[in-house]
N, C-alpha and C positions, 0 to 999 in steps of 0.2 A: 577538654578536661575541666578549661577555667569556666566555661559556661555550667557544666555539672557541677563543680564545686560551688558556684554562686547560686544555683537553683536549689541546691541541699542547703546551703546557708538560710536561705531566705524563709525557711521553715522557723517562725518565731514563736517564742513563748506568749508574747503579748497577743499576737492573732488568734494563737489557740485559746487563750482565756476569753477573748472577745466571743469567739463562736460557741464555746462550750457554757459560756454564762447565759448568753442568748438563748441556745436552744435547752438549756435546763431551767429556764425562768418559769415562775408561775404562770405567765400570760399565755405559755403553749401548753399548759393544763395537762402534762405529762404524754403529749404528743402520740396518743392513741391512734391506731389506723382507722382512718375514716372518719375521725373527730374534727372538730374546729381546732384545736390545737395542732392535729396532724398537718391540716391544710395549712395553717400558718408556719409551721416548720418547713415545709414544702417550698413556701413562698420565699423564706430566708434563704434557703440552699439554693433555689433557682436565681435567685438576685444574684448571688455571690458566681454562680458558674456563669452566667451572662457577664458579669464584670471581668472575669477572667479572660475572655474573649474565646471560649471554646465553642464548639459547634453542638448543637442539639442533636441527641442521639434516640430520642423518642420518635413519636408519629408526627409525619410532616415536617421534620427537621425542629421539632420544639425541643423541650427537655423533658417533656411527660409521657409516661407511657401509662395509661389508666387501666385499670381493672377492677372488677366487683364492684362497679359503679363509683364507689367512695375512694377507692385506694389509688396511689399513684407512685410508681417508681420514676426515680429522676435519673436522666441519663445525659452523659455528656461524653463527647468525643475529641481527641487530640488526634489527628490524621498522621500517619506514619509517612515517610517521605521515600523509601526504597521500593522502585518499580515491582520488585518481585515480592515483598513483604508487606507491603502498606494495607493489603486485603486480609491480613492476618490480625488478629486483636488479643490482648492481653486485658483481661478485665480486674480491676482492682475495685472492690465495694465495702459498703458498711451499711447497717440498716438505721434508719433515722426513727423509727417508731418506737414507743415505750408502751406502758400499760395503763396511762391516764389516771383515774382516781384508784385503780386498784380493786380487785374483788378475790374472792375465794380461790378462783381458777389461777390467778396471775401474779399473787401479791403473798408475800410474807406478813403483811399488815403493819399497822393498823390499816384499814380499808377506809375507803370514802376520802382520803386525802391525797393532794397532787403527788404523784410518784414522778418526779423530775428527770431521773434517768441520766444524771450527770455521767456518770461511768458507763452507764448501759443505756443508749450508747452515743451520748453527745461527744464522749471521747474519741471515739471511733471516726465519727462523722467529723468532727474538728480536725483529726489528723488526715483524713481523706481530702476535705476542702484545702488544706495548706500542701498537702501533696498535688493536688491539680493545679493550684496555682503555681507551684514551682516548676511543675513539668509544662504547664502552658506558657509559662516565661521563656522558654527555649525555643516557643514558636512552632507553627505547622512545619510537619515534614522533618524536624528536627532528630526525631528517632525513627528507626528503621520501619518497626510496626506500629500500626495504631493503639491507642489506649482509650479503653472505655472506663470512665467512671461512673459507677452505679450506686445509687441511694436508694437501698430497697425498703419498700414499704412492708408491713403486715407481717415482719418477722416474727414478733411476739404471739402471733397467733396462728403459727405451724410454717412458717418460711414461705409466706404466700407470695411475696413479692418476687423472690428468686426464682421460685417454682414457676410462676408465671412467665416471668422472662425467658426462660428454658424452654417453656411450652410454646411461647410466642415469640421467638428472638427477633431482636431488631437487626441483626447481621446474620450470615449463614454460621449456624452453629458449628459446622465442622472446620471452621476459620478462628474458632476461639481456641488458643493454644495453653492458655494457664488462667487461674482466676485466683485473685489474692482477697482475702477478707479480713477486715479489722474490726474487732467486737470486744469492748471493754478491755481498753489499754490504759485506763485512767488511774490505776492504782499499783503503779511500780514500786515493789518493794525487794530491796536489796539487790537491785539489777536483775531480777528474775524474770524472764519472758518466756511464755510457752509458745511455741511454734508448731502447730499443729499440720499433720499433712504432708511433712516432706517425703514420706514414703510412698506418695501417689504418682511423683514424677521421678526419673532418674536423674541424679543429682543436684535435687532441691537442697539438700543439707548443706552441701559443699558451697553452693551458690550464695545461700543465706550467711552462712558463717564467713566467707571471705569478705562480704560487705559489712559485717559486724566491727566497724571501725572503732578504734579506742576513743575513749573509755570502753571498752566493749561491754555488752550486756550479756548476761548469764543465760544461755538458752537453753531450753528443755525441748527435747524433742518426741513427745509422746508419740507412741504407734496408734492408740486407739482414735478411731473418729467417730464421734457421737453426732446424732441428728439434732444439733443445738444451735445451730447457726448456718447462715447461708452457705458458706463453702459446702456444705453436705448436698445441697442441691446440685451442684456441679459435679462434686463427686461421683455421685449417683448416674450422672451422665457420661462417666468417663474422661472427665476433664482434670488434668493435674490441679491440685489446690493448695493453698497455705492459708492458715488462720493464725493470726497473732493476738494473744491474749495474756492478760497479767493476773488472771484468776478472780475467783468470786470472793466475797467478803461478808460482813454483817450487814451492809446495807444494801445488799443485793435483793431487788425487788421491793423495795420499802420506800416509804416516803423520804427517808435519811440520805438516800443517795443525791447529794447535793455538790454543788461545782466547788465548795470551799475545801472539799476532801481531795480533789483531784492533784495527781502529782503531775503538774504540767510540763517541767522539764524532762520528766520520764515520758510524757506523750510526744514531747520534741524529739527525743532521742530514737523512739519507735517510729515516728513518722518520716525522720531523715534516713532510717534504714528502710523503710518502704520506699523511698524516692530511688535509693540505689538499688534495690532489688527489681523495682519497675524498669526502670532504664537498663538494667542486665538483661531483663527477659525480652525487653522491645528491641534493643540493639544486637543479640548475640545471633549467631549463624544459626544455632541450634536451640530449641527451647526442649525443656524436659518433656519426655514422652510418657503418656500415661501407663503405669504399671497394673496389669490386671490383677497380680499377685496380692495387690493392696486390699483388694475387696475381701479378702481371707484374712490375711495377717493384721488387719486394723480394726478388727472385732472387739477385742481386749488388749492388754497390756501384756498377756501372757508370752505372745511370741516374741515380744522385745524382752522380755526377762530372760527366756531361753537363750536367745541370740548374744545378748551383752552379758551372761554369766561368766565371770573370769574361769579360765583353766588354771587348774593347779601345776606350777611349772615344774619341768623335770627336773629333779635336783640329785638325781643318782650322780654318786660321787665319781669323780674322776682318778682320785688318789687311793681311797679306801681305808681312811684311819679315822677315828676319834682321838680328839685331843683336850687340854687345858692349859691354859696360859700359865706359866710361870709367876712365882711371887715377885712381889717388889724388889728391884734391884738384880733380877736374873733375867736373862735373854732366851729367846725362843719360846718352843712349845714342847708339852711332854706328851708323847703317844700314850693315850690311854686304851685303845683297842685298834686292831688291825683284821680286816677282813679277808678271810680266806680267798685265794684266787684274784685279788685286786693288784693293782700296779705297786702298791706299798709291800703287799705279802711277797711279789716277785723279785723286788728289790731287796728282800731280806730284812726289812724293819721290824723291830719287835716292840712290844709294849714296855714302855719304861725308857725308851730311846727320848733323846732330846735334839729336835731339829732347830738348828741357828739360822742357817740360810737356805734358801729355796730359790733356784735360778739366780743365784747371786745377790739376792735380795735378802738382807737382815731382817729377821721375823720380828717386828715390834708391836703387832697386832693381829686379832682374828681376822678382821675385815680386810686387811691388806694382803693376808695370806690366802684368803677365800677367793680374792680377786684375780690375784697371780695365778692360782692353781686352774681357775676356770679359763683362764685366757692363754695358757701355756701351750705352744703349738710343738715345739722339739722336745727332745728330753731333756730332762732338768737335772742337773747336779746340785746336790743337798749336802749341806754340812752338819754332821751328825755325832752327838756324843752317845756312845753305846750305852745301853742299861747298866753293863757291868763297870762302866767308867773307863776313865783314860783319856787319851787325846781326840778330838775330833777326827773324824774320818770322811772322805768323799763318798757319797752313794749317788747313782746315777739311776732315775726312774724314768719311765716311759708311760704316761698317763693314757688311761682308758678314754676312749671316745675322742669326738672332735672339741677343739677350743672354741669356747664361746666368742663369737664376734661381734655380734649385735645383742643377743639376749632376748629376743621378741618371739613370739608365735604370733600369728594373725590369720584372720581370715577375710575372703572376700564378701561383699555385699552386692548384689545387683542391683538395688537402690542407689548406691554410689560406685560405680564401676571404677571410676578414676581416684578411688580411696581404698585404702585397706582398714580394718578395725583391729586393733591388738587385744589379743585374747589373753596373754600372760606376759610378764617380765622375769628374766632370770636374775635371782638376787647376786650383786657384785657385778654383774654386766654392764658394757658401756650404755645400753639402753638404761639400765636401773640408774648408772650415774647421772644420766641426763635428764632423770625425772620422768621418765615415760611411766604410763600406768595404764592398766586393762581398761577398755574403753576408749581410747584415746584413738581418734581416726589420722592417719598418714596422707597427706596430699603431694609432697613435693620430697625428692632425694638430691640433695646438692642441687636445688633449683629446677629439677627436671621432672616433669609431670609423666605420668603414666596411665594406662587406658584397661590395663588389665592386671591381675595379680601377676602372671607371669613376668610382665614387664618390670612390675615393682621388685620382684625377687631379682632379675638380671641386674637392676641399678644397684641392689645391696650387694650383689656377687662382684660387681665392679669397683664397689667403693673402698678406698682404703685412706687411712689417717684420719685428719679431720673431716667429719661427714656431717652435714646439716640437714635435718628433716623440718617440713613444716607440718606442725602437728595440732590438730584441733580437739579442743576438750571444751565441754559445756558451751559451743558455739563461738569459742574464742581461738585464734589462730594465732600460734606463737612459733619460734625457730629454737629447736632442741640441736645442739651440736654433739656429737658422739666421736670418741677417740677410737677409730675401729683398726686392728691390727691387721 
C-alpha cells in the first residue's frame, strides 16, 4: 500500500505541465500523423519511456510499431509478476497526433495556422506519461498482470493507429483483458468527468467509483459509445473499454487550443484515478468480462434513460384519512376525509375528529405523523376528540399493508451484478431520511458485499437498528445510515 500511495502521489502538476507544454509547442507543428511534427512528438515520448526503464513493446523490442509507412504507434510494457497472469494485458492508451495546420475536413478554423492540440490530446498523453512513470516506479513484476502503455498515431484520421494494432497486435489479442483510453482530459470544469464504456465490462462502474478518492470527481457514465476515439476500436473487437473525457469546448480543433487553457490540477486528479484503476485491473483476481449486450444498448442514450427513469413510489395510504393541521396554539390534526373500507373507517373515525396522539406520539407536525404511520407495525392506539366534542377517547387502529422498513424499490443491473440501482424512495421512510434518491447504486449493506439481488434482499431482511449502506452517486461513494425497525 505504501508503494501504491507513493506511485499515485508521484503524478505531479509540474511534470504534467512540462509534457503538455512541450507537445503543444509550435515546434511540433500540430503533430499531424505522418508529418515532421508528428515524428518529433514521437521522439519526445520515446525518450521519456526509455528514461522510465520500461520495456519496448514494438517491433524487435523497440518502442515503435510503424504502419502506413510514415505513421508510428509507440508501445511500452511493464511486465507482470504473477506466473498465471503475467501473460494477460491491460492496455492504457492515448493518441498523440493532432491536425497539424488544419483544413476543412478536420478544423473549425481558421485554417493554415498551427493547431497545437493542448487538450486534444497533449492532455491525455501527459497523463499517460505520468501514469507510466508512476507504475514503472513500482518495478517489473510488482503488478500481477502486464500493462501496455500505448500512444496511438493517426487517431484524427480515423483511429488508424489503434485499428492497426488490433489487426497486427504485438501480444496475443485474446490475452488483452481491458483497454483504457484517455482523450481530452484537460478542461475539467466543476469536477465533471465523463467515463464512457463502463457497460462494456461487468463491474466497471463500481471499480472506477470505488477508486474515485476524496475529493471525488463528479462522474457521468454515458451509455452511448461513439466511434470518436481509440476505445471504440477495442470495443468492436469485444474487449471491455473505458474512456475518460472532460468534454468538448469552443477551442476544439481550433488554433486556440493552447496549453495556457489547461486545468493542470484537473489532469493530475484524473491521472491519479488512472493509476488506481490500472493497478486494480492489473492486480485483481478477475477482470471485467465483456458484455455482448453492450453492442445494442450503447448505440444511443435511450436505453440509459429508460433504465434510470425513476418509478413513482407506491404511496397508497395505510390509514385512509385526509387531514389538516390545527391553528396556532391548537394540538393534533383535524380529519377532513375518511376513505370507506380503510383502517380509519374500520376504527370508526369520522370527519371532524381531532387526533391528538398516534401510538403514544404527540402529533406536532405533518411530517412526523406521516413517518410514524408509514413505519408502524403493531395496532396503534390513538387519542381522539370526537367531532361532537367532549373528552378525548382512545381508539385502536390496525393499519393496512406492511410497515415501511427501508423505503426503497430497486432493480438489478447485469452490468453491475454486485450492486443494485434505486428506482424509488418512499417519502418519510428511513431511506428518505438518510438522503437516498432514485438512481443511487448500493454497494454494501453493513459492510457486506453481495453478488446478486437476492443476496442484497437477504441482507436487508436481516438488518435491524442502525444500518449502514455504501451508496454511489455520480461516481462518489458515501456511507448512509438508516434507522431500521
